C-alpha positions as a printed NumPy array, in Angstrom:
array([[   4.07 ,  -73.435,  126.705],
       [   6.012,  -75.167,  129.464],
       [   6.868,  -78.858,  129.402],
       [   4.441,  -79.48 ,  132.27 ],
       [   1.57 ,  -77.79 ,  130.408],
       [   2.35 ,  -79.773,  127.279],
       [   2.441,  -82.982,  129.247],
       [  -0.94 ,  -82.209,  130.906],
       [  -2.491,  -81.438,  127.53 ],
       [  -1.222,  -84.699,  126.052],
       [  -2.576,  -86.674,  129.001],
       [  -5.937,  -84.904,  128.761],
       [  -6.149,  -85.656,  125.052],
       [  -5.276,  -89.287,  125.681],
       [  -7.982,  -89.524,  128.326],
       [ -10.48 ,  -88.073,  125.852],
       [  -9.526,  -90.656,  123.244],
       [  -9.806,  -93.469,  125.776],
       [ -13.242,  -92.28 ,  126.844],
       [ -14.379,  -91.906,  123.24 ],
       [ -13.139,  -95.392,  122.374],
       [ -14.88 ,  -96.806,  125.451],
       [ -18.13 ,  -95.058,  124.574],
       [ -17.928,  -96.328,  121.005],
       [ -17.393,  -99.898,  122.226],
       [ -20.311,  -99.547,  124.603],
       [ -22.801,  -97.594,  122.472],
       [ -21.486,  -97.806,  118.926],
       [ -23.927, -100.589,  118.073],
       [ -26.779,  -98.106,  118.567],
       [ -25.386,  -95.802,  115.906],
       [ -24.838,  -98.744,  113.565],
       [ -28.384,  -99.977,  114.193],
       [ -29.786,  -96.517,  113.471],
       [ -27.862,  -96.322,  110.208],
       [ -29.104,  -99.78 ,  109.201],
       [ -32.696,  -98.79 ,  110.038],
       [ -32.482,  -95.538,  108.095],
       [ -30.91 ,  -97.139,  105.044],
       [ -33.214, -100.154,  105.245],
       [ -36.273,  -97.947,  105.679],
       [ -35.347,  -95.849,  102.651],
       [ -34.765,  -98.98 ,  100.573],
       [ -38.11 , -100.476,  101.664],
       [ -39.907,  -97.205,  100.893],
       [ -38.452,  -97.133,   97.384],
       [ -39.362, -100.794,   96.883],
       [ -42.928, -100.154,   98.055],
       [ -43.257,  -97.16 ,   95.725],
       [ -41.942,  -99.169,   92.781],
       [ -44.419, -101.978,   93.551],
       [ -47.314,  -99.53 ,   93.77 ],
       [ -46.222,  -97.893,   90.528],
       [ -45.961, -101.258,   88.782],
       [ -49.391, -102.278,   90.11 ],
       [ -50.959,  -99.02 ,   88.91 ],
       [ -49.362,  -99.392,   85.485],
       [ -50.589, -102.987,   85.193],
       [ -54.104, -101.893,   86.171],
       [ -54.028,  -99.094,   83.603],
       [ -52.789, -101.425,   80.871],
       [ -55.523, -103.935,   81.695],
       [ -58.237, -101.267,   81.604],
       [ -57.013,  -99.848,   78.286],
       [ -56.942, -103.311,   76.737],
       [ -60.465, -104.073,   77.973],
       [ -61.829, -100.749,   76.721],
       [ -60.561, -101.575,   73.235],
       [ -63.529, -103.939,   72.75 ],
       [ -66.212, -102.246,   70.645],
       [ -69.189, -104.258,   71.873],
       [ -70.353, -103.165,   75.384],
       [ -71.026, -106.745,   76.487],
       [ -67.568, -107.834,   75.342],
       [ -66.095, -104.791,   77.059],
       [ -67.796, -105.721,   80.324],
       [ -66.572, -109.31 ,   80.044],
       [ -63.011, -108.186,   79.321],
       [ -63.122, -105.757,   82.238],
       [ -64.176, -108.595,   84.548],
       [ -60.749, -110.125,   83.933],
       [ -58.952, -107.004,   85.154],
       [ -57.709, -107.336,   88.739],
       [ -56.888, -104.502,   91.122],
       [ -54.788, -104.655,   94.283],
       [ -56.586, -101.84 ,   96.122],
       [ -60.249, -101.134,   96.99 ],
       [ -60.054,  -97.871,   95.064],
       [ -58.688,  -99.586,   91.978],
       [ -61.346, -102.271,   92.203],
       [ -64.024,  -99.577,   92.472],
       [ -62.748,  -97.898,   89.292],
       [ -62.93 , -101.221,   87.449],
       [ -66.467, -101.818,   88.74 ],
       [ -67.535,  -98.339,   87.605],
       [ -66.316,  -99.139,   84.098],
       [ -68.014, -102.538,   84.107],
       [ -71.266, -100.932,   85.269],
       [ -71.054,  -98.401,   82.437],
       [ -70.483, -101.196,   79.911],
       [ -73.366, -103.217,   81.361],
       [ -75.675, -100.211,   81.116],
       [ -74.647,  -99.607,   77.505],
       [ -75.315, -103.275,   76.78 ],
       [ -78.857, -102.909,   78.151],
       [ -78.182, -104.707,   81.446],
       [ -79.381, -101.877,   83.672],
       [ -80.23 , -104.212,   86.535],
       [ -76.705, -105.643,   86.531],
       [ -75.182, -102.161,   86.423],
       [ -77.345, -100.964,   89.329],
       [ -76.466, -104.028,   91.397],
       [ -72.752, -103.461,   90.807],
       [ -72.985,  -99.765,   91.661],
       [ -74.886, -100.547,   94.854],
       [ -72.096, -102.928,   95.87 ],
       [ -69.618, -100.067,   95.535],
       [ -71.96 ,  -97.766,   97.467],
       [ -72.105, -100.154,  100.422],
       [ -68.408, -101.125,  100.466],
       [ -66.864,  -99.626,  103.587],
       [ -63.336, -100.15 ,  102.238],
       [ -63.959,  -97.702,   99.394],
       [ -63.498,  -93.943,   99.752],
       [ -66.658,  -92.023,  100.639],
       [ -66.653,  -90.044,   97.402],
       [ -66.669,  -93.297,   95.375],
       [ -69.588,  -94.623,   97.416],
       [ -71.576,  -91.442,   96.873],
       [ -70.899,  -91.404,   93.132],
       [ -71.979,  -95.043,   92.871],
       [ -75.177,  -94.372,   94.802],
       [ -75.942,  -91.313,   92.654],
       [ -75.403,  -93.158,   89.371],
       [ -77.503,  -96.118,   90.55 ],
       [ -80.376,  -93.792,   91.43 ],
       [ -80.291,  -91.951,   88.112],
       [ -80.404,  -95.292,   86.29 ],
       [ -83.616,  -96.163,   88.135],
       [ -85.532,  -92.985,   87.299],
       [ -88.181,  -95.017,   85.459],
       [ -88.324,  -98.012,   87.782],
       [ -87.941,  -96.742,   91.359],
       [ -90.842,  -94.854,   92.993],
       [ -90.24 ,  -91.092,   93.18 ],
       [ -90.718,  -91.07 ,   96.938],
       [ -87.941,  -93.625,   97.418],
       [ -85.586,  -91.799,   95.075],
       [ -86.345,  -88.558,   96.922],
       [ -85.277,  -90.034,  100.254],
       [ -81.996,  -91.286,   98.822],
       [ -81.219,  -88.086,   96.934],
       [ -81.93 ,  -86.077,  100.095],
       [ -79.288,  -88.179,  101.853],
       [ -76.816,  -87.28 ,   99.08 ],
       [ -77.783,  -83.602,   99.337],
       [ -76.682,  -83.196,  102.954],
       [ -74.374,  -80.204,  103.677],
       [ -70.766,  -81.03 ,  102.88 ],
       [ -71.612,  -84.019,  100.674],
       [ -69.488,  -84.11 ,   97.485],
       [ -72.509,  -84.486,   95.161],
       [ -74.789,  -82.18 ,   97.125],
       [ -75.746,  -79.823,   94.279],
       [ -76.182,  -82.606,   91.729],
       [ -78.515,  -84.341,   94.176],
       [ -80.44 ,  -81.072,   94.597],
       [ -80.837,  -80.905,   90.82 ],
       [ -82.299,  -84.425,   90.797],
       [ -84.676,  -83.477,   93.603],
       [ -85.88 ,  -80.545,   91.485],
       [ -86.526,  -82.938,   88.586],
       [ -88.57 ,  -85.163,   90.901],
       [ -90.601,  -82.124,   92.002],
       [ -91.207,  -81.247,   88.351],
       [ -92.414,  -84.791,   87.653],
       [ -94.853,  -84.358,   90.544],
       [ -96.092,  -81.017,   89.106],
       [ -94.684,  -79.102,   92.075],
       [ -93.229,  -76.38 ,   89.872],
       [ -92.939,  -73.731,   92.583],
       [ -90.831,  -76.004,   94.788],
       [ -88.672,  -76.956,   91.82 ],
       [ -88.056,  -73.319,   90.846],
       [ -87.165,  -72.416,   94.436],
       [ -84.709,  -75.3  ,   94.623],
       [ -83.174,  -74.482,   91.24 ],
       [ -82.679,  -70.839,   92.206],
       [ -80.957,  -71.968,   95.413],
       [ -78.587,  -74.057,   93.311],
       [ -77.893,  -71.065,   91.083],
       [ -77.158,  -68.93 ,   94.162],
       [ -74.726,  -71.483,   95.582],
       [ -71.075,  -70.468,   95.253],
       [ -70.077,  -74.097,   94.619],
       [ -72.248,  -74.481,   91.514],
       [ -70.133,  -75.181,   88.421],
       [ -70.707,  -73.249,   85.146],
       [ -72.243,  -76.348,   83.511],
       [ -74.644,  -76.817,   86.412],
       [ -75.534,  -73.111,   86.383],
       [ -76.327,  -73.325,   82.683],
       [ -78.519,  -76.419,   83.088],
       [ -80.377,  -74.87 ,   86.007],
       [ -80.964,  -71.587,   84.181],
       [ -82.268,  -73.367,   81.081],
       [ -84.57 ,  -75.537,   83.171],
       [ -85.956,  -72.51 ,   85.007],
       [ -86.667,  -70.767,   81.704],
       [ -88.405,  -73.913,   80.438],
       [ -90.599,  -73.781,   83.553],
       [ -91.532,  -70.176,   82.783],
       [ -89.368,  -68.676,   85.546],
       [ -86.706,  -65.991,   85.245],
       [ -83.378,  -67.05 ,   86.763],
       [ -81.956,  -64.502,   89.173],
       [ -78.298,  -64.635,   88.238],
       [ -76.011,  -63.756,   91.186],
       [ -73.742,  -60.737,   90.69 ],
       [ -70.657,  -62.956,   91.05 ],
       [ -71.717,  -64.734,   87.843],
       [ -72.708,  -61.572,   86.005],
       [ -69.302,  -60.071,   86.68 ]])
C-alpha cells in the first residue's frame, strides 16, 4: 500500500469516528432511554408478578384458615373476613361462603350471595353461570318449575359452559311434570352429545332406566 493510500484510509477512518461520535452525542440519549425503559419495564413486571403471587398466597392462606372451622356458620363468618384483591378471587370467597351458609341451613342467604355473583359484570362469565346454576338448584323446592325452566334454558344455550348440566335439570323438571317422553328424549340427546362427561353419561343412563327407557349408547362410548 502506498503512503497516499494509507493516508486516505486514515483520514476516512477518522471521518467515520467523528461522524459516529457526533451521532452518539445527538442520538445517544435515545439508546439510553430505550435501555432504561427495557430494564425498568422488566423490573416492574417482576414486581407486579411478585405482588400478584403474594396476594394469591395471602388469599389462599386466609381461605384455608377459614375452612378449618368445623361449624358451617362459624366457617361462613370466618370466610367473611377474608379479603380478595380481584373480582375472581372475591367470587371464589363468595362461593365458599354460600356453601357454608347452605350447610348451616341459610339457603336464602346462600341464594342471595350466588345471585350477586351471577349479576356481577366484573366476574368471568363462567363464574356467573356457575353461580346462577347453583342458585337455581338450591331453589328446586321453592321456585315455580316454569320459572326455573326459563332460567335453565338460558344456561342451556349452545356454547354455554354448563349447557349439558342445564339440560339435565330441564329433564328433571319434565319428569316432575310427568312429561316422561320429553325427558327421555332430552336425556338421550345428552347421552349422544360428544361433550358429555362419563359421570354425566352414567347419571343419564341410570335415570333413563329408572324411567323404563333403554339408553342408546353411542358407539364412541361402547368402544
